[in-house]
Legacy VTK file of the C-alpha trace (Angstrom):
# vtk DataFile Version 3.0
C-alpha trace
ASCII
DATASET POLYDATA
POINTS 190 float
-16.279 9.768 84.933
-16.268 8.322 81.422
-20.044 8.657 80.991
-19.961 12.355 81.915
-17.029 12.930 79.548
-18.854 11.154 76.709
-21.986 13.233 77.313
-19.918 16.435 77.404
-18.314 15.481 74.062
-21.725 14.733 72.565
-23.121 18.099 73.668
-20.022 19.910 72.384
-20.006 18.165 68.981
-23.751 18.745 68.600
-23.313 22.435 69.382
-20.625 22.678 66.676
-22.829 20.994 64.097
-24.555 23.193 61.545
-27.063 20.524 60.560
-30.525 20.681 62.026
-31.596 17.079 62.569
-35.231 17.891 61.785
-34.169 19.030 58.305
-32.242 15.848 57.491
-35.206 13.752 56.398
-34.338 14.646 52.786
-31.313 12.309 52.848
-33.468 9.267 53.658
-36.017 10.348 51.052
-33.270 10.835 48.460
-31.864 7.382 49.213
-35.296 5.780 48.858
-36.028 7.675 45.644
-32.662 6.837 44.088
-33.429 3.139 44.418
-36.723 3.638 42.579
-35.127 5.418 39.610
-34.555 3.197 36.594
-30.818 3.068 36.199
-29.668 3.555 32.603
-28.064 0.608 30.882
-24.312 1.004 30.784
-22.701 0.797 27.378
-19.489 -1.189 26.997
-17.314 1.948 26.924
-18.703 3.173 30.236
-18.481 -0.311 31.772
-14.800 -0.411 30.832
-14.163 3.008 32.403
-15.968 1.959 35.593
-14.109 -1.347 35.902
-11.434 -1.526 38.589
-8.597 -3.964 37.935
-5.892 -5.120 40.344
-3.208 -2.887 38.787
-5.381 0.195 39.264
-6.221 -0.965 42.804
-2.503 -1.221 43.567
-1.963 2.250 42.101
-4.733 3.697 44.285
-3.340 1.944 47.365
0.198 3.204 46.659
-1.085 6.760 47.206
-2.773 5.933 50.542
-1.112 5.845 53.949
-0.921 2.129 54.880
-1.163 2.883 58.599
-4.330 4.998 58.300
-6.959 4.170 60.860
-9.692 1.869 59.585
-13.417 2.480 59.570
-15.984 0.411 61.445
-15.157 -2.699 59.389
-11.591 -2.718 60.773
-10.012 -3.152 57.320
-6.912 -1.022 56.789
-5.112 -0.103 53.594
-2.262 -2.304 54.823
-4.668 -5.264 54.990
-5.692 -4.681 51.374
-2.088 -4.140 50.231
-0.965 -7.376 51.876
-4.016 -9.366 50.729
-3.436 -12.230 48.304
-4.072 -11.527 44.614
-7.260 -13.601 44.645
-8.735 -11.406 47.400
-7.678 -8.244 45.535
-9.558 -9.560 42.499
-12.669 -10.081 44.649
-12.336 -6.533 46.006
-12.008 -5.203 42.433
-15.137 -7.097 41.343
-17.073 -5.798 44.367
-16.052 -2.189 43.706
-16.756 -2.574 39.973
-20.210 -3.948 40.828
-20.870 -0.934 43.058
-19.856 1.424 40.253
-21.932 -0.369 37.633
-25.005 -0.390 39.893
-24.448 3.109 41.259
-24.694 1.867 44.847
-22.425 1.969 47.868
-22.729 -0.641 50.638
-24.132 0.918 53.822
-21.178 -0.384 55.872
-18.790 1.557 53.649
-20.653 4.795 54.430
-20.788 4.365 58.215
-18.396 6.518 60.196
-16.801 6.182 63.559
-16.087 9.517 65.228
-13.055 9.750 67.494
-12.159 12.726 69.650
-8.459 13.584 69.358
-6.883 15.878 71.957
-5.212 19.000 70.570
-1.452 19.165 71.203
-0.320 20.967 74.339
-3.871 21.759 75.473
-5.741 21.033 78.694
-7.354 17.614 78.138
-9.998 18.278 80.786
-11.690 20.875 78.551
-14.025 19.572 75.858
-13.111 22.392 73.464
-9.504 21.136 73.361
-10.450 18.082 71.317
-11.132 17.767 67.617
-13.366 15.119 66.092
-12.203 12.913 63.240
-14.456 10.627 61.222
-13.121 7.232 60.254
-14.744 5.618 57.227
-14.106 2.314 55.507
-10.892 2.102 53.497
-12.819 0.026 50.936
-15.316 2.885 50.673
-12.459 5.330 50.161
-11.029 3.163 47.369
-14.486 3.214 45.728
-14.607 7.011 46.075
-11.112 7.366 44.603
-12.017 5.256 41.553
-15.275 7.162 41.067
-13.521 10.532 41.358
-10.856 9.509 38.844
-13.497 8.264 36.395
-15.573 11.438 36.731
-12.518 13.660 36.360
-11.349 11.795 33.236
-14.836 11.983 31.732
-15.153 15.722 32.480
-11.746 16.431 30.959
-12.566 14.305 27.896
-15.822 16.221 27.414
-13.994 19.527 28.057
-16.350 20.445 30.887
-13.726 22.546 32.661
-12.832 25.998 31.368
-9.430 27.687 31.390
-10.256 29.346 34.709
-10.953 26.053 36.522
-8.242 25.373 39.085
-9.977 23.481 41.879
-10.204 19.680 41.790
-7.869 19.308 38.823
-4.561 17.468 39.054
-1.477 19.691 39.029
-3.576 22.834 39.378
-4.383 24.700 42.544
-4.709 27.985 44.360
-1.040 28.848 43.770
-1.558 28.562 39.994
-4.595 30.840 40.112
-2.753 33.385 42.267
0.202 33.340 39.858
-2.129 33.937 36.911
-3.915 36.763 38.766
-0.597 38.368 39.709
0.552 38.222 36.074
-2.738 39.750 34.877
-2.411 42.592 37.401
1.236 43.200 36.445
0.337 43.224 32.737
-2.454 45.722 33.394
-0.072 48.093 35.233
2.536 47.892 32.452
0.031 49.072 29.818
LINES 1 191
190 0 1 2 3 4 5 6 7 8 9 10 11 12 13 14 15 16 17 18 19 20 21 22 23 24 25 26 27 28 29 30 31 32 33 34 35 36 37 38 39 40 41 42 43 44 45 46 47 48 49 50 51 52 53 54 55 56 57 58 59 60 61 62 63 64 65 66 67 68 69 70 71 72 73 74 75 76 77 78 79 80 81 82 83 84 85 86 87 88 89 90 91 92 93 94 95 96 97 98 99 100 101 102 103 104 105 106 107 108 109 110 111 112 113 114 115 116 117 118 119 120 121 122 123 124 125 126 127 128 129 130 131 132 133 134 135 136 137 138 139 140 141 142 143 144 145 146 147 148 149 150 151 152 153 154 155 156 157 158 159 160 161 162 163 164 165 166 167 168 169 170 171 172 173 174 175 176 177 178 179 180 181 182 183 184 185 186 187 188 189
């Protein structure tokens, strides 16, 4: 029945995992240690960069799929999009506070794993399902803001070299392959 199916999924997912649970104590230790570290005082420039306003929130939300499944908190992107301006301001202040303090609420990090059947496969076999992890949409907004801030800061400080293609906007594998192809062609012409 359902209990046997759930146990079969658990065994299957565990067998696919590359993480040895006995070696995961470092994450708890890291979390505990990070709270003990004196956080540097933020200067006004950094505070401004780490501040999320409602216009930026709307911009972030415009790039998300409104009908995405929510995390454990049940809040969808659509809920945030349709929220009144006053609630959006509260969300912005909460996310800004997280960024300024360097902390993420535990609830925003919790995941809910769902097993999705693969198309046109036998649903009675455990291997014909794929797991997906659902995390809080609020947590994903926080991650998006943090990523954008880090990327802007790295570009401003010229951290990335000319050969950096991953993680940069409007650059990707295709660009690197095109450059490599041109370099090879140039070498053969000489």
